[in-house]
C-alpha positions as CSV (number, residue, x, y, z in Angstrom):
1,M,6.5,7.4,16.7
2,T,7.8,10.3,14.7
3,P,8.1,10.2,10.9
4,S,11.6,10.5,9.7
5,T,13.7,9.9,6.7
6,A,17.1,10.3,8.4
7,S,18.4,8.7,11.5
8,P,21.8,7.8,13.0
9,I,20.3,4.4,14.0
10,S,20.3,2.8,10.6
11,P,21.6,4.9,7.7
12,A,22.5,1.8,5.7
13,I,19.0,0.4,5.1
14,T,18.1,0.4,1.4
15,L,14.4,0.1,0.5
16,H,13.8,-1.3,-3.0
17,G,10.6,-0.1,-4.6
18,F,9.1,1.5,-7.7
19,G,9.0,5.1,-6.7
20,P,6.3,7.7,-7.2
21,G,3.6,7.5,-9.9
22,F,-0.1,7.3,-10.5
23,G,-0.6,10.4,-8.3
24,L,1.0,8.5,-5.4
25,P,4.3,8.8,-3.5
26,E,4.9,5.1,-4.2
27,I,3.2,3.1,-6.9
28,S,3.0,-0.1,-4.8
29,P,0.8,-0.2,-1.7
30,Y,3.2,-2.8,-0.2
31,V,6.3,-0.7,-0.7
32,C,4.4,2.3,0.7
33,K,3.5,0.2,3.8
34,T,7.2,-0.5,4.4
35,E,8.3,3.0,3.8
36,V,5.8,4.4,6.2
37,Q,6.8,1.8,8.8
38,L,10.4,2.8,8.5
39,R,9.3,6.4,9.0
40,M,7.2,5.4,12.0
41,A,10.2,3.6,13.5
42,G,12.4,6.7,12.9
43,L,14.9,4.6,10.8
44,G,17.0,6.2,8.2
45,Y,16.9,4.6,4.7
46,R,17.6,5.3,1.1
47,R,15.5,4.4,-1.9
48,A,16.6,2.2,-4.8
49,P,14.8,0.6,-7.7
50,V,13.7,-3.1,-7.8
51,D,15.9,-5.6,-9.4
52,R,13.8,-8.7,-10.0
53,D,16.9,-10.7,-10.7
54,V,18.1,-10.3,-7.1
55,A,14.7,-9.8,-5.3
56,P,14.5,-12.7,-2.9
57,K,10.9,-13.4,-3.7
58,G,10.8,-11.8,-7.1
59,K,8.7,-8.9,-6.0
60,A,8.8,-5.6,-4.0
61,P,9.4,-4.5,-1.4
62,Y,12.6,-5.8,-0.2
63,I,15.3,-4.2,1.9
64,D,19.0,-4.5,2.1
65,D,20.0,-4.3,5.7
66,D,23.2,-6.4,6.0
67,G,21.4,-8.9,3.9
68,L,18.2,-9.0,1.8
69,I,14.8,-9.2,3.5
70,A,11.7,-9.6,1.4
71,D,8.0,-9.1,1.9
72,S,6.5,-6.2,3.8
73,T,5.3,-8.3,6.8
74,F,8.7,-9.9,7.3
75,I,10.5,-6.6,6.8
76,R,8.4,-5.2,9.7
77,A,9.3,-8.1,11.9
78,H,13.0,-7.6,11.0
79,I,13.2,-3.9,11.9
80,E,11.2,-4.4,15.1
81,A,13.5,-7.2,16.2
82,K,16.8,-5.7,15.1
83,Y,16.2,-2.1,16.2
84,G,14.1,-2.7,19.3
85,V,10.9,-0.9,18.1
86,D,7.3,-1.9,18.5
87,L,5.0,-0.3,15.9
88,D,2.0,-1.3,18.1
89,E,3.4,0.0,21.3
90,G,0.7,1.0,23.8
91,F,-2.0,-1.2,22.4
92,D,-3.3,-4.4,24.0
93,A,-3.7,-7.9,22.6
94,V,-7.2,-7.3,21.4
95,Q,-6.2,-4.1,19.6
96,R,-3.2,-5.8,18.0
97,A,-5.5,-8.6,16.9
98,T,-7.9,-6.1,15.4
99,A,-5.0,-4.4,13.6
100,W,-3.8,-7.7,12.1
101,A,-7.3,-8.6,10.9
102,V,-7.8,-5.3,9.3
103,E,-4.4,-5.5,7.6
104,R,-5.2,-8.9,6.2
105,M,-8.6,-7.6,4.9
106,L,-6.9,-4.7,3.2
107,E,-3.9,-6.6,1.7
108,D,-5.6,-9.9,0.8
109,H,-8.9,-8.5,-0.3
110,L,-9.3,-4.8,-1.1
111,A,-5.9,-4.5,-2.7
112,W,-6.8,-7.2,-5.2
113,A,-9.9,-5.3,-6.2
114,M,-7.7,-2.2,-6.7
115,I,-5.3,-4.3,-8.9
116,H,-8.3,-5.6,-10.9
117,Y,-9.3,-2.0,-11.8
118,R,-5.8,-1.0,-12.6
119,W,-4.9,-4.0,-14.8
120,V,-8.1,-5.3,-16.3
121,D,-9.9,-2.1,-17.2
122,P,-8.5,-1.2,-20.7
123,A,-8.4,2.5,-20.2
124,N,-6.7,2.3,-16.8
125,F,-4.3,-0.3,-18.0
126,A,-3.3,1.8,-21.0
127,K,-2.9,4.9,-18.8
128,G,-0.9,3.2,-16.0
129,P,0.6,-0.3,-15.9
130,A,1.1,-0.5,-19.6
131,H,3.8,2.1,-19.3
132,F,5.9,-0.3,-17.2
133,F,6.7,-1.9,-20.5
134,D,7.4,1.2,-22.6
135,G,10.0,0.3,-25.2
136,A,9.2,-3.4,-25.0
137,P,7.4,-5.3,-27.8
138,D,3.6,-5.2,-27.6
139,E,3.5,-8.9,-26.9
140,V,5.5,-8.4,-23.7
141,R,2.9,-5.9,-22.5
142,G,0.1,-8.3,-23.4
143,Q,1.8,-11.2,-21.7
144,A,2.2,-9.2,-18.5
145,Q,-1.4,-8.2,-18.4
146,A,-2.5,-11.8,-19.1
147,Q,-0.3,-13.0,-16.2
148,V,-2.0,-10.5,-13.8
149,V,-5.4,-11.6,-15.0
150,R,-4.4,-15.2,-14.4
151,T,-3.2,-14.3,-10.9
152,L,-6.5,-12.5,-10.1
153,W,-8.3,-15.6,-11.3
154,G,-6.2,-17.8,-9.0
155,Q,-6.6,-15.4,-6.1
156,G,-10.4,-15.6,-6.6
157,I,-11.4,-12.0,-7.1
158,G,-11.0,-12.3,-10.9
159,R,-13.8,-14.9,-10.9
160,H,-16.4,-12.3,-9.9
161,S,-18.3,-9.8,-12.0
162,D,-17.6,-6.1,-11.5
163,L,-20.8,-5.7,-9.5
164,E,-19.8,-8.6,-7.2
165,I,-16.3,-7.1,-6.7
166,L,-17.8,-3.8,-5.7
167,E,-20.2,-5.6,-3.3
168,L,-17.2,-7.2,-1.6
169,A,-15.2,-4.1,-1.6
170,E,-18.0,-2.2,0.0
171,R,-18.0,-4.6,2.9
172,S,-14.3,-4.0,3.4
173,L,-14.7,-0.3,3.2
174,D,-17.7,-0.4,5.6
175,A,-15.6,-2.6,8.0
176,F,-12.6,-0.2,7.9
177,A,-14.8,2.8,8.5
178,A,-16.6,1.1,11.4
179,V,-13.3,0.1,13.1
180,L,-11.9,3.6,12.5
181,G,-14.9,5.4,13.8
182,E,-14.1,8.8,15.1
183,K,-10.5,8.0,16.0
184,P,-7.8,9.8,14.1
185,Y,-6.0,6.5,13.5
186,L,-7.0,2.8,13.3
187,L,-6.6,2.0,17.0
188,G,-6.6,5.4,18.6
189,A,-4.8,8.7,19.0
190,E,-1.5,7.4,17.5
191,P,-0.8,5.2,14.4
192,C,-0.1,1.5,14.7
193,G,1.8,-0.6,12.2
194,A,-1.4,-1.5,10.3
195,D,-2.1,2.2,9.6
196,A,0.8,2.0,7.1
197,T,-0.9,-0.8,5.3
198,A,-4.2,1.1,5.3
199,L,-2.5,4.2,3.8
200,G,-0.9,2.2,1.0
201,V,-4.1,0.4,0.0
202,L,-6.6,3.2,0.5
203,A,-4.5,5.9,-1.2
204,G,-4.1,3.4,-4.1
205,V,-7.8,3.1,-4.3
206,L,-8.5,6.8,-4.0
207,T,-5.8,8.2,-6.3
208,P,-7.5,10.4,-8.9
209,F,-5.1,9.1,-11.6
210,F,-7.4,6.1,-12.2
211,D,-11.2,6.3,-12.7
212,S,-13.1,3.3,-11.5
213,P,-16.3,2.3,-9.7
214,L,-14.1,1.3,-6.8
215,R,-12.6,4.8,-6.4
216,R,-16.0,6.4,-6.6
217,L,-17.3,4.0,-4.0
218,A,-14.4,4.9,-1.6
219,E,-15.0,8.6,-2.2
220,S,-18.4,8.2,-0.6
221,Y,-16.8,7.6,2.8
222,P,-15.8,11.0,4.2
223,V,-14.2,9.3,7.2
224,I,-11.8,7.4,4.9
225,I,-11.0,10.5,2.8
226,A,-10.1,12.4,6.0
227,Y,-8.1,9.5,7.3
228,V,-6.0,9.2,4.1
229,D,-5.4,13.0,4.1
230,R,-4.3,12.8,7.7
231,M,-1.9,10.0,7.1
232,M,-0.4,11.6,4.0
233,A,0.1,14.9,5.8
234,R,1.9,13.1,8.7
235,F,4.0,10.6,6.8
236,Y,4.5,12.2,3.4
237,P,4.5,15.9,4.2
238,E,6.7,16.5,1.1
239,F,4.0,15.0,-1.2
240,E,1.2,17.3,-2.4
241,W,-1.6,14.7,-1.9
242,R,-4.5,17.1,-1.3
243,L,-3.5,19.1,-4.3
244,A,-3.4,15.9,-6.3
245,Q,-6.9,15.0,-5.0
246,A,-8.2,18.3,-6.2
247,A,-6.6,18.0,-9.7
């Protein structure tokens, strides 16, 4: 699989996301996942902003590929089926199951801890997500933050103390580091589809833009730091990630 942003196979795909910010090539880990999977597949695409009024599920990412397809997991299924690619090519059933389990751990657990520290911590919220609402009345900003807090509570992670959230996050980071081991990518010498998920979530945790106990915890894993650097260099060579990390 060769990273690419241009291909004669599918020049009409439009990826709707948020764009760069927070020291990241894409603010959303889920949009990042889809963008990297498009690059893994060698499919051409163009970027466009999110329009929540037309987004099929009211969120990003979604793509327009002769119709709108929403949710990163279903987008992957679509591009694999339509364009005859397999992002887990060469891996057996147990390896594919491992990749799926790791993906769910990262998206459905660790990413929520990341969101907690972006949206609930007052300094991080003011520095980052609050600017989504620049120009809007203060009450709109407050309502949006309150909605995310309610979502975190409903998901479950918002019911825990900061110490408990870190304890759970540490288990996820330990598990990822153990599965990765000394391999360059999650399953071996070449990336699989779940590596795109891992990049989106782990880079989101590690970006120096936000200061949090979670970021400092992740920074204590040299194998994870090296992995994110490796993935960034391969799939976002145009983005100065290592320079951003040193800033």
